[in-house]
C-alpha positions, 0 to 999 in steps of 0.5 A: 488473531488476524488484524486487518487494516484492509477489511475495514478499509474495504467496507468503508472506503471502497463502498464510496470509491472502489465499488466494482473494483476487480481483484488485482491483475498483473499485466506484463508490458516490456520490462514492467509488470503493471498492477491494477486492482484490489489485493486478495487471496489470488494476488500471490499466484497472480504475481508469481505467474506474471513474473514467470511469464516475463523474466525480463521484467525489471520493475513492478508498476503500481498504477491503481492499488487502493487496498487489500482484503487479505493482509496475509496474502499481501505480505506473501506477495510482497515477500515474493517480490523482494525475493526476486529483487525487482523494483517497484514504482508508482507513476505520476498518475498512480495511486496506492493506499493501505495494503497497496502502499505496503506492497510497494515497499517490497521493491528492492528499488522504489520510486514514487514519481512526482504527483503520485498518491500514497495513502496510509491509515490505521488497521482495524479488526472486528470481534465480539465487542465491535471494531478495534483499531490498531491505535487502541491496542497496547504497543507490546501486543502481538497483534502488531507483529505482522506489520512490524516484522514485515516493515523490518524485513523491508528495511522500513523504520518501525516509526513508520508503522506507528505513524500509520496508526496515528495519522488516520483512522481505519475509516479515513485515509491520509495522503502522504506529502513528499516530505513525509515519504522521504522522512520514512524512506519509502522510496529509495530515490527521494521524492522532490519537495520543491513544489508546494501543495496544501494538504487540502489540495492533495486530499482533493486530488488524490481522493478524486483520483481514487474515485475515478477508478 
C-alpha cells in the first residue's frame, strides 16, 4: 500500500498555490546545492548527479520545496543525502512543506533560519471508498511504517509523526512556530524564539510566500 501525504497535497494545495511548479532542480553554487521545485520520481537522480558534480558541497539549501508527488522517491533521495553526511538549510526567505519538510530532515546538520517557513500536514491516500487520511488509520496499521521508519532513521522522535497527522488535514497546512520546531528537534541548531509572531501572521506570511512562487 502506498500512503501518500503528497498526492492529495498536490491536487488540493498545489492547484491554488503551485500551479505550473516545475519538478525539483538541484543547482550547484559554490559549497551549496540549491533546491527548488516539487519532488517527484526524478528527484533521486537529480540529487545524485548534483552531488557528483559538486563534491565540495557542504550543504543542501532548500529554497522553495512545496511538497512531493512521490513519497517513495522522496525518502530514497533523503537517504542518499544522509549517507553522504551533507547538511541541510532552509534560508530566511525559504519555504518547505509536506515532503519538502521530510527532505530537510535528511541533513546530518540542519539549520532553519529565522523567518523560514516550515509546513506539515497529514498524508492521505485514495481507494475504492474514497480518500482516507493518516489520522483516521489505527496507529498499529502498517500504513504508518514508511514514515515512522524514516523518522527513526533520521533521529526524529516518533511524536513528530503523530503531530503532523493531527495538526492539519491533508487538504490544509500548518506552519510551524519556532517553539514547535525546537520541540521536535527538527533543526540541530535551535531556532530563535525571542521574536513573537501570531499564528495568523505566520499563516498569512507563509501562505503568501508559497503563492508567490
